[in-house]
N, C-alpha and C positions, 0 to 999 in steps of 0.2 A: 504494500500500498504505500502511495505518496502521501504525503501530509504537508501541503506550502507552512511556511509560517505563516504568511499573509495574504488576503485573496480579497482583491477591491472589484474583481472581473465580475462575480457572482452576484456580489450587493448590485454592482451598475446594472445587470442583465434583469435584475428584479425591480429596478427604479426608471430603466430607462425612459418610457412614455411620459412619465413625470418631468424627469429631468429635460429633454426635450422640449417639452410644452412650455419648460421655467425658459430655458434658455433662448426658446426663439419669442418669448414676451419681451425679454432684454433687448432681442435684435429689433422689435417691430416698433418699439418705444425708443431706439436709438441711445438707450440710459445705461453707458458703460463705466462710469466712474462715480460710483456712490449713487443715486436717485432712486429711484421708489422702492425699488426690490431690498435695497440695502436699506434704507430707512423701515422698512417694513420688518428684515429681520429684526433689527434694532430691537424693535420692540417688542418681538416675538422670544426672542434669546433675552432680554431685561426679565421677561416675566417668566422663563424655564428658570433662570437663577434667582427668581425672586429679588431682583434687585431693582431699584429705581431707575437705574440709567443703563444703558449698555453704548458705547462708540465702536463701530466695525472699522476697523482696520486692514493693513496688508501683511500682517503677522503677529502672532505671539511675540517675536521679540521686539516690535514697534510697542507693543500693548505695557510689556513690561519697562521700557525707556521710557513713556508718556505718564507711567504710573508712578517712575521713580521722581520725575520731573515735577510732577504735579504736587509730591511731598515735599517739595522743595530741595531734593538732594542735589549736590553739585560739588565743587570742586573743595577739598579739606575735608568733607565729610565721609563718613564710614558707614557700610551697610554690612550686616550681618548675613552670612545665606551658608548654606551646604554645597563641600566639594562633591556631592554626587548627585551629580543632575548633568543636562545637556548646558553646552558653554554657553547658552545665549543667556541664560540667568545671571552670568559674571559679567557678559559682554554687557547687557544692558546696564549694568552697574558703571561699567568703566565708560559707556558713553557719557555718560554725566561727567567724568572728572572725578567722583569719589571712587574711595577706596575700598578694595572688595575684601571683606574678614571672613575666613573660614571658621567654623565650628564642626565637631564631628555629627554623627549620626547616631540615632538610638538602632543599636541592632536591629532589635524585634521588628521593626517597620520601616525600617531606612530613611526615617526622614529625620529634619535636625531635632538634636537634643534640647528641649528647651531649658534645662540647668547649664547648658554649656553656652547657649547665646545668651543666657543673663551673665553669666563671666566674663564674655566678652565686649560688654559694654563698655566703653570709654564718654568723657565729655565729648568726641567726637561724632559719637557714633547718632545717625538720621533715621534709620527704619532698621528694621529687620525685615527679610526674604525669604518666608519657607516656600518649599516645594511640596505640593502633594504628589509626593512621585509615585509612578505607575495607575495612578488614579486614587491614592489612599490618604484621607485626610492626616493633614499634619494635627497636631494638638493646638489648637486653636487658642483653648481656654487658657492652657498656660502660657500662650505665647504673649495673647491680650493682657494678661494681670502683667506680666513683665513689662510689655511697651507702655502700659498708660501710667506708672508713676514717672518713667523718666519721658515722656511725652515724645515716643518713638512713632512715626508711621509705620503700619502693619499692612504687608503688600504682599497679596496671594500668588504665587506662580502655580495657577489653575491650567496649566497647559496642556496637563495629560488627564484632568479631572471633571470632565465635563459631565453634570450629573451627581456626583458624588457631593455626599451631607455627612456633617459634621453635628451631631447631637440634635439630628433631626433637619438643620438648616445647610442649602446649598451652597457648597464652597465659592467661594467668587469674591462675594459682597460682606462678607465676616470681617474683614479686616477696612483698611481706608477704600482699597481697590482690588482688583484681581485680574489679572491675565491669562487669556485663554490661545490657544492655539488653533485654528482649523486646517493645519497640513494634511495633505490627504490621508496619512493613515490613522490619522486621531480618531476618537471615539465618534466624533461630531468632525468631519474632513471634508476642506472644500475639494474642487477640482482644480487646483494650485494652489498658491499663498496666499493664505488668511489669518487674520487673528481678532480680537476683540477685546476691549478692557470694560465691566463691568465694577459700578459703584452706588453708593447709596447717598453718595455726598455732590449738590448741586455743583459747588468751585471746581470739583475735580471734573466734573464731565464737562462744563463751559470752557475750562482749559482744554483739555483733550481734543474736545470738538474742534476747536481752532487751529489748535498746534497739530492735528493730521493734514490740515489744509493750508498749510503755509502760514499759518497764524492770523487766519481770515476772520475777524468779526462779521463782515460783508464780503460780498464777493468784489475783489479788487480794492479793499481796505485790510491793511495788516499793522495788527496791534504789535505784532513781536515777529521775532525769525522762527519760523516753525519747521515744517517738515513733509515731504509727500508721503506719507501712510496711509493714504484714502485705501478702501476695499474697491473693487471690481464689481460691478453690476450684475456679471457674470457669478461669481461666487456669491453675493447675497442670493440671490435664485436659486442657486444648488444648495447653498446651505438651509434656506427655506424649507423646501423636499425632506431633506434628508431630517432637519429637527423632527417634523413629524413623526419619524419613525426612532428617535434616540431610545425614547423609553422602552421599548418591544428589544431592540439590540441591546441595550443596559442589562434588560432581565435575561436575554439569551446570555450574555457573558457571565453575569451571578451564576448562573447556572453550570455554565461550562467550569468555572471558577471552582465550583462547590464539588463538582466531579472531580475534576483534576485534584483536589484537595481528599478526596473519599481514596482514589486509586492511587495515590503517591504517599498514602498515612506511613507505609513502612518502609518505604525509600529511604538509603543513604544519601540523605539532603535535607537544608532548611528551607522553609518556606515562612516570609512575612506573617507576623500576626495580625489578624484584622480586631479592630476594636469592636464588640458587637453592638454598641452605640452608636456605631457609624455607619454609612453606607461607602464603600470603596466602588471607584467607578469600572475598576479592572480596564483599566488598557491596556495593561500589557500582564502576561502570567509569567512572573520571574521564582524562578528556586536558585538556591545556592548552593553550588555540589563543589568537593573536592575536585581536582584535577581537571576541568571545566572545560578545558579547549580537547582532550584527549574524549570526551563525553560528547561535546558537539559534535565531533567527526564522526564518531560511532553511531552519531543518530542520523547523520548525513547518509553515510553509508548505507541506513536503513530506509533513504527515500523521507527523511524528515528535517525540514527546515526550522533553523534554530537563529536567533540572533545574540548579542551582546548588550547590554545597556546596562552599566557604560565600560568597557574595556580600561580605562585607565581616569582615576579623578582628577576635580578640575587643577586641584593645587600641585598636580606635578606634571600640567600640559605646559608646553613648551612656551604657548604663547601668554602664559602668568606666570614665567618664570621668573620675571621684576616682581613678586609677591614676596618673592624670598621663601617661599616654604619648602621643605625639605619631605622625602620619603620616611614616616614614621611620624607623622605630626598628627595625622589623625586616622587610627590604625585602622577603627572601625569600617570607615568609609572606603579603606584602602582593600580590606580583606574582601568587602561587599564587590568592589571591582575584578577582583580575582577570583570571584567564586559565582558571579551571577549570571543565571543563563534564561534567557527567554525561550518560551516554549511555543509553539503554534498557538494561534489565540485569534479568533475573528468571528464575530455573531453568526455566519453560517455553515461555522465548524459543526461536523458530526457526533454523537457520542460514541460513534466506532473510532471516531480518527482521536477523538481523547484516549480512549480504551488503548489503541495501536503504541500513541507516543508515550503512555504511563506503562504499558508492560514493556516496553522497549526500555525505557529509563530504569525499570526495575532490573532488568535483565544483566543491565551495563553497569548498572552499581551496586546492585544485591540489596539487600535488606540488612537492617539496623542490628 
């Protein structure tokens, strides 16, 4: 049996009629940059996130950048985050001129450790930027209790967490603002690059709407130097179609994750722990296994696609060498990157495919 790591073609086959109708609507209206489809998506996604505002953008990276700028982050400031994530999180901080301050993760869930974040606060700290890694909510209550007395902005990297809930509330607008990515492989994916910022703060929304379009308050009237971060009309139309299916896909992902957990319970590997009070979005299903690269190769020989998210923590990336971190500074993040293996996982996956992957892993790793 062949099991792909990810499969967008099957999803498109089921949506083809809706997608073509939506794209044709954009073409008939010649509304290619922002426009009615994007505006409608903003309203729908804000409602989905239980947030007051959604600002549609061209990427999750842009959303993180504007969220930080809206919080007043700039040169001389510090922003605390985790090194176990995609580099866009750190890049957004660097774009502002602020210093990236890493702290280690909680090995039980691979998210930022709130206690370590608190210890890293200095007079220059301006914000804490937690990542809801793989769709698993970070401990927002603990982080909010830390941020509030220090008057720090709390900005969520929810780029992998569409629909996730923390203590019953959708992630994204739990802090000052949250960033979402709609990269095609995300739970809610565009057909190209796209992202959004959600917030309950009017001031943040007003700034970000202007900043995404060259600092415009009105057409051709520019209040400040902004950016070209606008969402394309095509992406807004596609995302509106796919948003209608997101809850169904999320339910499928949850069922598949539960099956993986049952089937792999006796395998010689570790799985992140979910807090029963929260709802993980299950963007990826990642396990942690010794001799990861060997296991990955053996699975591929059996026709099973896998991926590594992420092979090297950010503090050891060449692009961030100027920060001065060294191997051993964040041992839990480093160990996670050495052992992380993302298994095949997509809403259209069958139970038979999950069982084949799980059985293969059991044969390769053995039982505990």
